[in-house]
C-alpha positions in Angstrom: -23.5 23.6 62.8 -20.7 24.5 60.5 -18.1 26.8 61.2 -17.5 30.4 59.2 -14.6 28.6 57.3 -16.6 25.5 56.3 -19.3 28.0 55.2 -16.6 30.1 53.3 -15.5 27.5 51.7 -18.8 25.9 50.4 -19.8 29.4 49.5 -16.6 29.4 46.8 -17.5 25.9 45.7 -20.7 27.1 44.8 -19.5 30.0 43.2 -17.0 28.3 41.1 -18.2 25.1 40.7 -15.3 23.5 42.2 -15.1 20.4 44.9 -14.7 20.7 48.6 -11.5 18.4 48.1 -10.2 21.0 45.7 -10.8 24.3 47.7 -9.6 22.8 50.8 -6.1 21.6 48.9 -5.4 25.0 48.1 -6.0 26.3 51.6 -3.5 23.3 52.8 -1.0 24.6 50.0 -1.5 28.4 51.5 -0.8 27.3 55.3 2.2 25.4 54.3 3.6 28.1 52.2 2.9 30.6 55.2 4.2 28.2 57.7 7.5 27.7 55.4 7.8 31.8 55.3 7.9 32.7 58.6 9.1 29.5 60.6 10.3 26.8 58.1 13.9 26.2 56.9 15.1 25.1 53.6 15.6 21.3 54.6 12.1 21.1 55.6 9.4 19.5 53.4 6.3 21.4 54.8 3.0 19.7 54.2 0.0 21.2 56.1 -3.2 19.1 56.9 -6.5 21.5 58.0 -9.8 20.8 59.6 -12.3 23.7 59.5 -14.5 22.0 61.9 -11.9 21.3 64.8 -11.1 25.1 65.2 -9.8 26.1 68.6 -7.7 28.8 70.1 -4.4 27.1 70.1 -4.2 25.7 66.3 -7.2 26.4 64.3 -7.2 22.8 62.9 -4.2 22.9 61.8 -1.2 20.6 61.5 2.0 21.0 60.1 4.3 18.2 59.2 8.0 17.8 57.9 7.4 14.8 55.4 10.3 12.8 54.1 10.6 9.7 52.4 13.4 6.9 53.7 16.1 5.8 51.8 19.5 3.5 52.5 22.3 4.7 53.9 25.0 6.1 51.9 28.1 7.9 52.6 28.3 11.6 51.4 31.4 13.8 50.8 32.1 16.4 53.6 31.2 19.3 51.2 28.5 17.5 49.7 25.4 19.7 51.1 27.4 22.8 50.5 27.6 21.9 46.8 23.7 20.6 46.7 22.5 23.9 48.0 24.7 25.7 45.4 23.5 23.7 42.6 19.8 24.5 43.6 20.1 28.1 43.8 21.8 28.5 47.5 24.7 30.2 48.5 28.1 29.1 46.5 30.4 27.4 48.8 33.8 28.5 49.4 35.6 26.1 47.4 33.5 27.2 44.3 34.2 31.0 45.2 36.8 32.8 43.2 39.6 34.5 45.0 39.6 38.1 46.6 40.1 40.6 43.6 39.0 38.5 40.5 38.1 39.9 37.6 34.3 40.1 36.7 35.1 38.5 33.7 36.5 35.4 35.1 33.1 35.4 37.4 30.9 35.6 34.0 32.8 32.7 32.4 32.4 30.6 35.5 29.0 31.5 35.6 28.2 30.9 31.9 30.3 27.8 31.9 28.1 24.7 30.5 26.2 23.1 32.7 26.2 19.2 33.2 25.8 17.3 30.4 22.5 15.9 31.1 20.1 15.7 33.8 21.0 12.3 34.9 24.5 13.2 35.3 23.2 15.6 37.9 20.9 13.2 39.4 23.8 11.0 40.1 26.0 13.7 41.4 23.4 14.5 44.2 21.4 11.1 45.1 20.5 12.3 48.5 17.8 15.1 48.8 17.7 16.9 52.4 14.7 18.3 51.8 12.4 15.3 51.1 14.7 12.1 52.2 16.1 10.9 55.1 18.6 7.9 55.6 17.4 4.7 57.2 19.4 5.2 60.2 18.2 8.4 61.1 14.5 7.5 60.5 15.0 4.3 63.0 16.0 7.0 65.5 12.2 8.5 65.0 10.6 5.2 64.0 12.6 2.2 65.2 10.5 0.1 62.8 11.4 2.3 59.8 11.9 0.6 56.4 13.3 1.9 53.2 10.4 4.0 51.0 8.7 4.4 54.0 7.4 8.0 55.0 8.1 9.7 58.2 6.0 12.3 59.4 7.3 14.7 61.9 4.7 16.8 63.6 6.0 20.6 64.1 5.0 23.4 66.8 2.4 25.6 65.1 2.9 29.4 66.0 0.9 31.6 67.9 0.3 33.8 64.7 1.6 34.1 61.4 3.6 37.2 60.0 2.1 40.1 57.7 4.1 38.6 54.8 3.2 35.1 55.4 -0.1 36.0 55.1 0.3 37.7 51.9 2.1 34.8 50.5 -0.8 32.7 52.1 -3.3 34.8 50.0 -1.4 34.7 46.7 -1.2 31.0 46.8 -4.7 30.2 47.7 -5.8 32.7 44.9 -3.6 30.8 42.4 -4.6 27.1 43.4 -8.3 28.2 43.1 -7.5 29.4 39.6 -5.9 26.7 38.8 -8.2 24.2 39.8 -11.1 26.4 38.1 -9.1 26.0 34.9 -8.9 22.4 35.3 -12.8 22.0 35.7 -13.6 24.1 32.8 -10.9 22.0 30.8 -12.5 18.7 32.0 -15.9 20.2 31.3 -15.5 21.1 27.7 -12.8 18.6 27.0 -15.6 16.0 27.2 -17.8 17.6 24.8 -15.5 18.2 21.9 -17.5 17.5 18.4 -20.5 18.9 20.0 -22.7 21.5 18.2 -23.3 24.4 20.5 -25.5 27.3 20.1 -23.7 30.5 21.1 -23.1 34.0 21.2 -20.6 36.3 19.7 -18.8 38.6 22.2 -16.7 40.9 20.4 -13.9 40.4 17.9 -10.1 41.1 18.4 -8.4 41.4 15.3 -9.2 38.4 13.2 -10.3 36.5 16.2 -13.9 35.9 16.8 -14.5 35.5 20.9 -17.4 33.8 21.7 -19.5 34.0 25.3 -19.7 30.4 27.1 -21.0 31.5 30.2 -18.6 29.9 32.5 -15.7 30.7 29.9 -14.6 32.3 26.8 -14.2 30.3 23.3 -12.8 31.7 19.9 -13.2 31.0 16.3 -9.9 31.4 14.6 -9.7 33.1 11.3 -9.3 29.1 9.7 -12.4 28.4 11.5 -14.3 31.2 10.0 -16.5 31.3 6.9 -14.9 34.4 4.7 -18.6 35.6 3.4 -19.8 36.1 7.3 -20.0 38.9 9.5 -19.6 38.3 13.1 -21.2 41.1 15.2 -21.2 41.2 18.9 -24.5 40.1 20.2 -25.4 37.6 17.7 -26.5 34.1 17.9 -24.6 31.6 15.8 -24.2 27.6 15.9 -20.6 26.7 15.9 -19.2 22.9 16.4 -16.6 22.7 19.6 -13.6 21.9 17.4 -11.0 21.0 20.0 -9.8 22.2 23.7 -5.8 23.1 24.3 -4.6 23.5 27.9 -2.4 26.6 27.6 -0.3 28.5 30.0 -3.1 30.9 30.1 -5.7 28.4 31.1 -7.8 26.3 28.5 -8.3 27.4 24.7 -11.8 26.7 23.5 -11.5 26.8 19.8 -15.1 26.6 18.0 -15.3 26.3 14.3 -18.0 27.2 11.3 -16.2 26.0 8.5 -15.5 22.1 9.9 -17.2 19.4 8.3 -18.6 18.7 11.6 -20.7 21.3 11.6 -22.6 20.2 9.0 -22.5 16.6 10.4 -24.0 18.1 13.4 -26.7 20.1 11.7 -27.9 17.1 9.7 -28.0 15.2 12.9 -29.9 17.9 14.8 -32.4 18.3 12.0 -33.1 15.0 10.5 -34.1 12.4 13.1 -33.0 9.1 10.7 -29.6 10.3 11.1 -29.8 10.9 14.5 -31.1 7.6 15.4 -28.7 5.8 13.1 -31.2 4.6 10.1 -29.1 7.0 7.8 -25.6 7.3 7.9 -23.4 10.2 6.8 -20.5 8.2 5.2 -18.4 11.4 4.2 -18.4 15.0 3.8 -16.6 17.3 1.3 -16.7 20.9 2.0 -15.6 24.5 1.0 -17.0 26.6 3.7 -19.2 29.2 2.5 -19.6 28.0 -1.2 -20.5 24.4 -1.4 -20.8 21.0 0.4 -21.4 17.4 -0.8 -22.5 14.9 1.8 -22.6 11.1 0.9 -25.2 9.2 2.6 -26.4 5.5 2.9 -28.8 3.2 4.6 -29.4 -0.3 5.7 -33.1 -0.2 5.1 -34.5 -0.8 2.0 -37.8 0.7 2.7 -35.9 4.0 3.5 -34.8 6.7 0.9 -31.7 8.2 2.2 -31.4 11.1 0.0 -35.6 11.9 0.4 -35.0 11.8 4.4 -32.2 14.3 4.2 -33.8 17.0 1.5 -37.8 16.4 3.5 -41.1 17.4 2.1 -40.6 20.0 -0.3 -37.2 20.5 0.7 -37.8 21.5 4.4 -35.1 19.9 6.2 -32.4 21.0 3.8 -33.2 24.2 3.7 -33.1 24.7 7.2 -29.6 23.4 7.0 -28.7 25.7 4.2 -30.0 28.7 6.3 -28.1 27.7 9.2 -24.9 27.6 6.7 -25.6 31.0 5.5 -26.9 30.1 2.0 -24.2 27.4 1.4 -25.2 25.0 -1.6 -25.6 21.3 0.0 -25.6 18.2 -2.3 -26.6 15.1 -1.0 -25.7 12.0 -2.5 -26.0 8.5 -2.2 -23.0 6.5 -1.1 -22.0 3.3 -2.7 -19.4 0.6 -2.6 -19.2 0.4 -6.4 -16.4 3.0 -7.5 -18.2 3.8 -10.7 -21.5 4.3 -9.3 -20.2 6.2 -6.2 -18.1 8.7 -8.5 -20.9 9.2 -10.8 -23.2 9.7 -8.0 -20.6 12.5 -6.7 -20.5 14.4 -9.7 -24.7 15.0 -9.4 -26.5 17.0 -10.4 -24.4 16.3 -13.6 -25.2 13.2 -15.7 -22.4 11.0 -16.7 -22.3 9.4 -19.7 -19.2 6.8 -19.7 -16.3 6.2 -17.0 -12.9 4.6 -17.3 -10.9 3.6 -14.2 -7.4 3.6 -13.8 -6.3 2.0 -11.0 -2.7 2.1 -11.2 -3.0 6.0 -11.0 -6.0 6.0 -8.9 -7.8 7.9 -12.0 -11.4 7.9 -13.1 -11.8 9.5 -16.4 -15.5 10.9 -17.0 -17.1 11.9 -20.0 -19.8 13.8 -20.5 -22.3 15.6 -23.0 -22.0 19.3 -24.0 -25.1 20.5 -22.3 -23.7 18.5 -18.9 -20.1 20.4 -18.8 -21.1 23.2 -16.9 -23.0 21.0 -14.3 -20.1 18.7 -13.8 -17.2 20.8 -13.8 -19.2 23.8 -11.4 -18.3 27.2 -10.9 -14.2 27.6 -11.3 -13.8 23.5 -11.3 -15.7 23.5 -7.7 -18.3 20.5 -8.4 -15.3 18.1 -9.6 -13.0 19.1 -6.8 -15.5 18.3 -4.2 -16.4 15.1 -6.1 -12.8 14.1 -5.9 -12.4 15.1 -2.3 -15.2 12.8 -1.1 -14.6 9.8 -3.4 -10.9 10.2 -2.7 -9.9 9.7 -6.6 -8.6 11.9 -9.0 -11.2 12.6 -11.7 -10.6 13.9 -15.6 -13.7 15.6 -17.0 -13.7 14.9 -20.8 -16.2 16.5 -23.3 -17.7 13.4 -25.1 -18.4 15.5 -28.2 -14.8 16.6 -28.8 -12.7 14.4 -26.5 -10.9 17.4 -25.1 -10.2 17.0 -21.4 -11.9 20.3 -20.2 -11.3 19.8 -16.1 -9.4 18.0 -13.8 -9.6 17.9 -9.8 -6.0 18.8 -9.3 -5.7 21.5 -12.1 -9.2 22.7 -12.4 -10.8 24.2 -15.2 -8.2 23.1 -18.1 -10.7 24.8 -21.1 -14.1 26.6 -21.4 -16.8 24.2 -21.5 -19.2 25.5 -24.2 -23.2 25.1 -23.3 -25.6 25.1 -25.7 -27.2 28.3 -23.9 -23.8 29.8 -24.8 -23.7 28.9 -28.7 -27.1 30.5 -28.7 -26.3 33.2 -27.0 -23.0 33.9 -29.4 -25.4 33.9 -32.4 -27.7 36.6 -31.0 -24.4 38.8 -29.6 -23.2 38.9 -33.2 -26.6 40.4 -34.2 -26.6 42.7 -31.8 -22.8 43.7 -32.3 -24.1 45.3 -35.9 -26.6 48.1 -34.0 -24.7 48.2 -31.1 -21.2 49.5 -30.1 -19.3 46.7 -28.2 -15.3 46.1 -27.7 -14.3 43.9 -30.1 -12.6 41.2 -27.3 -15.9 40.7 -25.9 -17.9 40.0 -29.0 -15.1 37.9 -30.5 -15.2 35.8 -27.2 -19.2 35.3 -27.3 -18.6 34.4 -30.8 -16.1 31.6 -30.0 -18.3 30.2 -27.8 -16.6 30.8 -24.3 -18.1 30.4 -21.4 -18.2 34.3 -19.4 -18.9 35.3 -16.0 -22.8 34.9 -17.4 -22.5 31.5 -18.5 -20.8 30.9 -15.0 -24.3 32.3 -13.4 -25.9 29.7 -15.9 -24.0 27.0 -14.9 -25.1 27.6 -11.3 -28.7 28.0 -12.1 -28.4 25.1 -14.3 -27.1 22.9 -11.0 -30.0 24.2 -9.1 -32.5 23.3 -11.4 -31.2 20.2 -11.9 -31.1 19.7 -8.0 -34.5 20.7 -7.8 -35.6 18.1 -10.7 -33.5 15.3 -8.5 -35.3 16.3 -5.2 -38.8 15.7 -6.5 
């Protein structure tokens, strides 16, 4: 039958999901600290062996050793040990103390004197550590066949009982060791799961940081990993990607993300079997979290349509992903080894009329017709910006009718693009301006054919309709 101590160790292992070796190591470290507190001295390297099954009235299964490593004989100065103690936090030797009546300023100057130039200089000065080392000649007195680098273990007597302070020290050490072991287990567990899609619960919000309940641990979503348009309320279930796990002084910090492109990739793998089994491959993802994402896909199977597989029948698959992303637009485009073809696909749903590739500038000059400009540029230049990000090429959009540069992937919208709808609305606005009172600035902008907020909304509607046509 297992002893009470063994049962207690097993209970701790089950509660904190630790190994028996880790708990036993913590107990041994605490017993060594307790012995050092009451019965040890500064030149002893105390190690403890504890077997909970070998309990008796005298030792309680505890064995204490003074462990030292054998080193070669060396001659040391007479004041070596005094200086060694002083350098390692002991009492300052007489030779280093100031004379009686020395001013406090002088003592302070001595205290603030620069340390040795480097750790190597200090190590050379104190080559012999009496706590962990023993010279060969002394070691042979204990073990005649001792050799250099051997480990000498001298067993020490076990006291009848530890004092109150030693017991308190043992308690603190074992609690600290168990916390460290638990943190290491959590760190290793979550470190192996980096990049995994997790279904988690929002715990609470502290300032701009969202705390996530992970069961055994608490994760965080930093401001840069949040979607601006989303609100995270306590108790809400969300899906997030485990971005990284960092070991800090306070334990493992588990960082999750809702804005990472990896979240989109994980959702695609979860919802689309062809991606999960590798038949369809995601080549790259460009994302502006909360607004729009472009996903480039390809396949080696000629019998499979990669875009159709991602969209699903009547858009069921892609709509599930869009709902999980809070209504974020997702464009699925076909990846191609041909640069021109890939750039043209990346500007979807716009139709490209012609393209000029400038290899030396790594620039693609794209020409589109007036009715496709709003689709090619996107709201605030978003479409051309994401296209440049996913292709890795700088893209400039030119109106083929006027031969003017209207947008650039780096500069954004250079000149508002007139559309057929905007031109029609300008004619209607002229008639309405005669019968209704309108600000002069607003009517003049409509007459000039400049895209207003209404036209931006129309551009978004055009993109949606174009995407729907492509899907069908």
